[in-house]
N, C-alpha and C positions, 0 to 999 in steps of 0.2 A: 722569710730566712729564719730554716730550723736550727732547733735549738741542739747545741753538741754537746758532753761532758765533756768535764774539765773547766765550759765557760761558765764568764757569773752566773745566776740566775736573778732574770727580770724584777726591778721590783713590783712590789702591788699594795696595795692598800682598800683591804674590802669591808664591807659590816659578814658579823658573826650571826648564827638567830635567834643571840639578844642584844642585837643592833649596836655591840660593839664594834670599835675600832682593827682590824690585825692588818699590819705590816709585816714583809717577809723580815728588813732589819731589827723587823720589832727581839726577837728569833736566831739572834749573831751569836754567838757561839759555842748554837746548839746544833742538832739532827734536824731535817726537817722533811719529814716523809709528805710533798704536798700533793695529792690524790686526786685528779678528775675522772667529773663521772656524769655523764647523762641527766639522772634524771632522781628525785627523793620517790620513798618508796616503791620501786620500779623491781621486778626479780631478781637482773642479775645488779642493781645499785646495794639493794638492801643486803643479798646478800656477801658482798664485798665490803662492804661497809660490818655486818654482822660478823666476816669473820676476821678482819680488824682490831672490831670492839670484844671480842677470842682470844686474841693474840697482843690485848694492848696494857695489861703488867709485862711484858718481855715484852714490847714497843718500850713503856717506860723504861726497863733494868737497863736497856741497851742503850738510851736518853735519846733516844725519836718521837719530835713532838710530830706528831699529826694532825694535817687540817684536810680537809674533803673543801673540792669545789667543786661547785655545780654552776645553771644560769641558774635554778630555781627560788625566788624570793626567798626572802625571815622569816618570812612568816610559813611556807614551805620549812625550809630548814629546824625552824622549829619542831612544827609536827613528827618531823621524819627520826631527830635526834629523842624526845620525848616518846615516841612510842617506843620506838628499836634499846629507849637505853644506853643511845652514846656517849661514850664519856671524850671524845675528842669533838673538836670544832671545824663544824660546816662555816662556809664562808660561798658567799651570798655575790656573784657576778652577773650583774640582769643585765646589764649593757654591753658584755661580754669585750671588755680591756682584756682582762687577765687572759682567757682563753685565745684571742686571737695573738697575745705577749706568747705565749706559750706553744703556743701553732696546734694548739687543741680542739681549734673548731673545723672541721673539713666535713666531709664529703662521706657519708652512712648508708648503707645498706639494709634495711631489711624487709623481707617475704616478696623481694624483686621491684621494693620501690626504694629509689633514691630520693634522698636530703640533709640537709647539710642539720648538722648536730657537735654533740661536744664528744672530743675521742676520751676510748676512756687507758689515757694517762697519766702515768702519775713519771714526780721527778724528785731523788735522793739526791740533798740538800746538805751540804758537809757545813761545818759552822762558823766555816769561812765566809759564807754561802755561794758557792759553785758546786753549780752540777756533778754530785759525785755517780749519777748514776740513773739514767732515762728503759721505762717503761716502756712500752707498745703494748699495742692491744692487751692489756691484759687480761686471766683466764679470774674474772671473780675468786671466784675459792681457792686458788695459788696463791693471790699477789702477797700475798700478808706474812704466810713462809718462806717466798723470797726476798722480800724486802732484810727479816728477822737474817735470811744465812746470808745473804752480802753487806750488812752492814759489819759482820765477823774477816769481814775480807778488807772491808774500806776503813775501818777504823783502828 
């Protein structure tokens, strides 16, 4: 089932890079950017993460908590976060429960080859836990600005 703007964001419970548990309900009353990305320390994913890092002060000023999610293991997240000094939390969804709940596990194409993987989609979740904005096929370099522009309109 495809998620829609205005509906309640699916609940989750995932481990971060330090093996601490995070639930969506922990962030009730806050804006949350839940961004899904394919793989730690790969070109597009690094550009997206570093672009968000560079705009992180603006995210905090606007009251947005950033949570990155991929199917990489906790240890991979820790290395990725440390290498690029990412100031936000990375969550591990190794069993693919959350990527499936959010509909971001799907067919991808690269160099003529089809395979299953995490789609580069994001969800801006409002303080009541509803999906305020869905971003599909995110452009890594532009995503942070896109979200920051939208929060002006939504808050």
